[in-house]
Legacy VTK file of the C-alpha trace (Angstrom):
# vtk DataFile Version 3.0
C-alpha trace
ASCII
DATASET POLYDATA
POINTS 256 float
-0.036 -0.005 0.056
1.366 3.523 -0.841
2.070 6.234 1.736
-0.890 8.278 0.020
-3.548 5.127 0.033
-2.718 4.580 3.751
-3.068 8.145 4.713
-6.282 8.136 2.872
-7.485 4.891 4.760
-6.543 6.299 8.134
-8.230 9.433 7.548
-11.452 7.550 6.323
-11.229 5.393 9.656
-10.989 8.563 11.771
-13.824 10.325 10.133
-15.942 7.262 10.574
-15.307 6.955 14.313
-16.131 10.753 14.429
-19.323 10.559 12.693
-20.533 7.553 15.062
-19.524 9.426 18.164
-21.403 12.424 17.356
-24.578 10.458 15.749
-27.677 12.514 15.766
-26.270 15.857 16.380
-28.165 18.520 14.198
-31.291 16.732 13.884
-32.702 16.958 17.405
-35.564 19.368 16.684
-36.744 17.325 13.637
-39.958 15.786 14.916
-41.671 13.539 12.445
-44.336 14.729 10.192
-43.998 18.506 10.787
-40.313 18.499 9.587
-39.668 15.542 7.470
-40.640 14.822 3.780
-41.978 11.268 3.059
-40.550 10.226 -0.439
-43.324 9.578 -3.058
-42.437 6.935 -5.593
-44.009 6.972 -8.932
-43.861 5.282 -12.191
-42.569 7.663 -14.842
-44.662 7.992 -18.047
-43.696 9.149 -21.441
-44.922 12.593 -20.438
-43.581 12.887 -17.189
-41.411 16.115 -16.939
-38.706 14.349 -15.013
-37.569 13.001 -18.322
-36.249 16.226 -19.058
-35.115 17.438 -15.762
-33.471 14.257 -14.158
-30.432 12.768 -15.610
-30.797 9.420 -17.031
-34.652 9.443 -16.227
-36.771 7.237 -19.017
-40.245 5.940 -19.198
-41.009 2.955 -17.209
-38.419 3.901 -14.311
-39.053 4.371 -10.732
-38.792 8.056 -9.465
-38.177 9.175 -5.827
-39.341 12.731 -5.530
-37.360 13.659 -2.630
-33.975 12.175 -3.559
-34.489 12.695 -7.220
-33.425 9.290 -7.953
-34.471 7.006 -10.496
-34.493 3.208 -10.520
-34.447 0.576 -13.399
-38.129 -0.471 -13.574
-37.109 -3.874 -14.919
-34.916 -4.444 -11.992
-37.357 -2.748 -9.509
-36.783 -1.930 -6.050
-36.978 -4.453 -2.767
-39.162 -3.270 0.124
-41.305 -4.267 3.027
-44.884 -3.125 3.147
-45.279 -1.665 6.559
-48.951 -0.243 6.361
-51.663 -0.163 4.094
-54.713 2.307 3.530
-57.452 3.193 1.098
-58.673 6.844 0.601
-61.174 8.551 -1.302
-59.403 11.850 -2.494
-61.958 14.578 -3.527
-60.468 17.092 -6.002
-61.554 20.199 -7.976
-61.570 20.417 -11.732
-58.439 20.850 -13.271
-57.655 24.575 -13.698
-59.588 25.244 -10.407
-58.030 25.762 -6.979
-54.884 25.273 -5.268
-54.063 21.791 -6.786
-54.587 20.576 -3.185
-57.128 17.878 -2.469
-60.634 19.525 -1.397
-60.931 16.342 1.158
-59.445 13.418 1.920
-62.231 11.087 2.763
-61.443 7.545 4.653
-62.372 4.199 3.142
-65.228 3.945 5.707
-66.884 7.143 4.257
-69.947 6.779 2.008
-68.712 9.215 -0.528
-68.817 6.991 -3.357
-72.439 6.411 -3.263
-72.897 10.080 -4.067
-70.845 9.716 -7.283
-71.771 9.367 -10.981
-69.977 9.259 -14.107
-70.134 11.371 -17.297
-70.331 9.856 -20.686
-67.116 9.106 -21.868
-65.496 10.197 -18.728
-64.192 7.454 -16.249
-64.126 9.817 -13.387
-66.324 9.783 -10.267
-68.033 13.057 -10.059
-69.986 14.666 -7.537
-73.032 17.058 -7.558
-70.773 20.032 -6.896
-68.489 19.339 -9.739
-65.663 17.657 -7.932
-64.429 14.334 -8.519
-63.044 11.510 -6.556
-60.175 9.343 -6.864
-59.956 6.186 -4.916
-56.176 5.754 -3.947
-54.395 2.871 -2.547
-51.619 4.027 -0.217
-48.978 1.465 0.474
-46.177 2.780 3.150
-43.013 0.942 2.559
-39.317 0.445 3.690
-36.892 0.582 0.862
-33.772 -1.411 0.949
-30.960 -0.675 -1.510
-28.178 -2.904 -2.689
-25.944 -1.872 0.147
-28.545 -2.691 2.718
-29.555 0.909 3.249
-33.187 1.774 4.165
-35.504 4.699 3.333
-39.324 5.234 3.855
-41.370 5.928 1.087
-44.998 5.819 -0.043
-46.618 4.120 -3.221
-49.892 5.325 -4.238
-51.869 3.246 -6.636
-55.055 4.536 -8.235
-57.175 4.057 -11.666
-55.853 1.043 -13.492
-53.185 0.408 -10.784
-55.863 -0.423 -7.927
-55.829 -4.159 -9.272
-52.085 -4.342 -8.685
-52.797 -3.028 -5.065
-55.379 -5.725 -4.368
-53.029 -8.442 -6.036
-50.161 -7.041 -3.439
-52.742 -7.015 -0.685
-53.663 -10.565 -1.460
-50.040 -11.763 -1.340
-49.537 -10.266 1.725
-52.990 -11.917 3.280
-52.096 -15.253 1.999
-48.767 -15.724 3.506
-49.098 -18.033 6.482
-46.352 -19.374 8.865
-46.360 -22.138 11.474
-45.664 -21.606 15.110
-44.247 -23.867 17.689
-47.433 -25.642 18.074
-48.078 -26.473 14.587
-50.815 -23.745 14.150
-50.917 -21.449 11.173
-50.779 -17.667 11.242
-50.624 -14.596 9.120
-47.533 -12.827 10.166
-46.962 -8.835 9.698
-46.912 -7.630 6.115
-43.323 -6.767 6.814
-42.268 -9.952 7.765
-41.623 -10.835 4.056
-39.713 -8.553 1.293
-41.311 -7.824 -1.939
-39.880 -6.585 -5.223
-41.870 -3.499 -6.961
-40.966 -3.115 -10.705
-42.910 -1.788 -13.729
-44.367 -3.403 -16.882
-45.809 -1.974 -20.037
-49.635 -2.118 -19.973
-52.140 -1.031 -22.532
-56.011 -0.928 -23.307
-58.020 0.692 -26.247
-57.266 3.919 -24.801
-53.555 3.755 -24.819
-50.159 2.522 -23.527
-48.699 3.285 -20.247
-46.120 1.670 -17.635
-47.468 0.339 -14.344
-46.567 -1.484 -11.319
-45.937 -5.084 -10.870
-45.098 -6.881 -7.533
-43.477 -10.073 -6.652
-42.587 -11.889 -3.407
-39.012 -12.066 -2.684
-39.153 -13.981 0.814
-38.872 -13.847 4.627
-37.067 -11.043 6.138
-33.571 -12.120 7.154
-32.334 -8.794 8.934
-33.287 -7.933 12.457
-32.665 -4.353 12.207
-34.831 -3.868 8.871
-37.718 -5.713 10.912
-37.467 -3.394 13.744
-37.181 -0.396 11.481
-40.258 -1.425 9.360
-42.208 -2.216 12.891
-41.347 1.303 14.173
-42.680 2.789 10.755
-45.769 0.762 10.761
-46.754 1.854 14.316
-45.938 5.784 13.362
-48.153 5.327 10.425
-51.045 3.567 12.380
-50.706 6.229 15.118
-51.121 9.111 12.598
-47.513 10.586 13.290
-46.638 9.946 9.563
-49.142 11.125 6.943
-49.004 12.307 3.331
-50.134 15.367 1.532
-51.442 14.727 -1.965
-51.079 17.314 -4.811
-52.974 16.824 -8.083
-50.934 15.042 -10.913
-50.234 17.736 -13.459
-48.637 16.737 -16.639
-47.350 13.658 -15.136
-45.869 15.107 -11.851
-47.310 13.994 -8.446
-45.907 15.048 -5.201
-46.384 13.967 -1.563
-45.060 14.956 1.535
-45.918 14.787 5.184
-47.962 17.409 7.019
LINES 1 257
256 0 1 2 3 4 5 6 7 8 9 10 11 12 13 14 15 16 17 18 19 20 21 22 23 24 25 26 27 28 29 30 31 32 33 34 35 36 37 38 39 40 41 42 43 44 45 46 47 48 49 50 51 52 53 54 55 56 57 58 59 60 61 62 63 64 65 66 67 68 69 70 71 72 73 74 75 76 77 78 79 80 81 82 83 84 85 86 87 88 89 90 91 92 93 94 95 96 97 98 99 100 101 102 103 104 105 106 107 108 109 110 111 112 113 114 115 116 117 118 119 120 121 122 123 124 125 126 127 128 129 130 131 132 133 134 135 136 137 138 139 140 141 142 143 144 145 146 147 148 149 150 151 152 153 154 155 156 157 158 159 160 161 162 163 164 165 166 167 168 169 170 171 172 173 174 175 176 177 178 179 180 181 182 183 184 185 186 187 188 189 190 191 192 193 194 195 196 197 198 199 200 201 202 203 204 205 206 207 208 209 210 211 212 213 214 215 216 217 218 219 220 221 222 223 224 225 226 227 228 229 230 231 232 233 234 235 236 237 238 239 240 241 242 243 244 245 246 247 248 249 250 251 252 253 254 255
């Protein structure tokens, strides 16, 4: 080893030790949903503005709106699903309002019984002129190739709702056997899944959508503990998302 290389290695070791000793400093006043943005993952389409603004972005890739990182859709991302909820989000017609939802109705709401469809339009409208988008929200813990984790949210709507139902069915059908030989359904984050993209089409056109496959049981205790903590935070309402209307292919979500 050259003298320069040895010096660089010693410096790296010293810095790592310093980073460990000062872990957490500077973040003491960051308190959950008021101060942190929850990354929102979406599938890039041919019209997504990120294709022009993000280096290497292509249709069919997965985009992280906080880090601006794109992932190869054919390879996908590894994740643990930690929490699921279905919402009925009410929007004003395009061009009206601030672009934020008028209301975010829970799955238990009767709002859908008050909707109707217009001829040639797939949206669910209300008498006040607003429309409802049923949205499946999947909170996940992502794991990259180095084992680093990141919290994120995947929102599925319209044609992707069937992918959400498929994913939920995969989770609910997962069974394990306890020490007494009895079967039980483990926590959703007991198993890892891979989210990737695939090209879809119907008589209205062609687009990229989500696809899900089960990878296997969690083999990392720290990942499981982190997924459990995130699951509890979401269930307690300390982690929520604020939706913004998808304009020209752009969707934004952050904590509030």
